[in-house]
C-alpha positions, 0 to 999 in steps of 0.5 A: 187357780193360776199362780205366777212364780217369780223370785230374786227381784233384788230391787236396788241392785246395781251393775258395776255401779250402774243404777238398775232401778229404772230397768227393774221397775219396767220389768216388774211393772210389766208383770201386772200386764201379764196378770191381766192378760193371763188371768193370774190369781196369785203372784208369788215372790220366793225371796230376795225382794230387795238387794240389801237388808237396808234398802234405799228410799228409792228402792222401797218406792219402786216396790210400793208402786209395783205391788200397787200395780199387781193388786190393781191388775187383780192378783193377790201377792205372797212374798217371803224374804231371802238372804239379801232381805231383812225379814223384820224390815220387809215384814213392817206393816205386814198385818195391814198389807194383808188386808189389802191382798199383799201377804208377807210371810217373814216370821220363821216361827209362823211358817206353817201358817199358810195364806189360805186362798180358794177357787171352785175346787176348794182351798189352796194353802200357800206357805212362805218359808223365809230364808233360814240361816241355820244357826238362828233358825235352829233355835227358833224351830228347835223347840228345845231340840236345837242342841241335837239339830245340825247346823245345816240348811238341810236340817232347818228346812227339813224341820220347816217342811215337817211343820208344813206337812203337819199343818197340811194333814189338818187340811184334807183336800187342800192343795199346797204351794211352798215358797222357799229360798234355798240352794237345792241339789241338782240346780246350777248357780250363776255368778251373781248370787251371794253365797249362802254356804257356811262350811259347805252345808248349803245344799238341800236335797230335793226330797226335803220338799216332798208332799206338796203340790208345787214348790216355788224356789228362789235364790238361783238366778237361772230359770230351771226345772228340777222336777215338774213340781220343783222349779226356780223362776230365776231373776227377772233381770240379768245381774252379771255379765255371766248371764248375758244372753240368758232368757229371763222368765217367770212360771205360770202355774195352774192348779186344778182339783187334783193338784198341779195341772200345768206349768209353762214359762212366761218370757220377760222383756229385757229393757237393756240387754247385757253384751260382752265385746272383745277386741282392740279399742280401735276395733270396738270404737270403729266396727259398724257391726257393733251399732246394734249394741250401742245402747246395751250394758257393755263389758269390754275385753280389750286385746291391745298389746299395750294398755290404752290410755283412758279406755273407759272414757273413749268407749263411753263416747260410743257405748254410753252404758259401758260399765266394765272393762278388762284388759287381756293384752297384758299377758306379754308377747302372746307366744305362750311363754311364762314370765320367767321364760321370757326373762331368761337370758336377759340383762337388767337393762333390757328388762328395765327398758322394756318396762319403760316402753310398756308403761309409756304406752309403747313409746320407744326408749331413746339412746339417751334414756337407755344411757340414763337407765344404765347409769341408774342401775349401776348406781343401784348395784354399787349401793347394794354392794356397799351395804 
């Protein structure tokens, strides 16, 4: 049996206000082509299907179309909610969808009830472990023992996996796959994930997942391998400029009669790459070397000594998908001195004159203006002494 491990679709997410639905649908619909080309039997989605608990109508329409394409390509789909999803909303119509081959495993109390699939070697049990918020999950999983269960992800996931292993014990010979949304120790986070840490208790040791053939992890957006059978697929798109240049992928997972046979990466296309450019505004607008990234999502780091006027509008005349900028030239003289050091030994008039020069975009302070500033400072000093 061949599975395609994906996660963290985050349908409905934006990038600094830029809508990503078109790019998301392009990549996710392309998974259907991979299903057909690679003879994939099952597509698994390990959490964060949507980007928010109450997705927009457009986001739900994208998911509907993507699921239809995956089913038309011949794959069964198994998905489970992450910390961004509302488990109850995602599970609407789950019973009806299961009859068509789309299985939503969102109920904490039923996480030990697998989707049972079969190939020429026998059964494959696919367990969907939804994101488990410790305070809530300990009551659903505790069975009267919640008062003694720690309020940690490790505690609730240990209980969840104990239930999975108990069910597997009753299915001799069945191979097993677990979908889980968690931060497993040894993995590397990106800056586009929403923190699931509560009081520093988010990390889960890899040993929690012992006893199954393959663990399809979600939550972290960087593809990575913790052990041959314990992997993150990462997100299908880059969702922050910290991920610019990162290769996105899914995992093709083959199971044979003995269990896990082979895992290999499936590279995913990048509909619109993310690029970070650094330089003065004039350099970014004129340098012909940047022609290749004019249609990329762009983050600009401006190094002008003086903050340019309306820089975003100017940048978007060339880079129409520029969505973020920061001005790094505001640190002062560039000589490495602190603000306090640069003020030492200077009078109020010099400091005020430099401020006016700065906020006016580098326009020099005239002698007449300097005289006005001197009179204003003198008046302010007299008023202060009179108090």
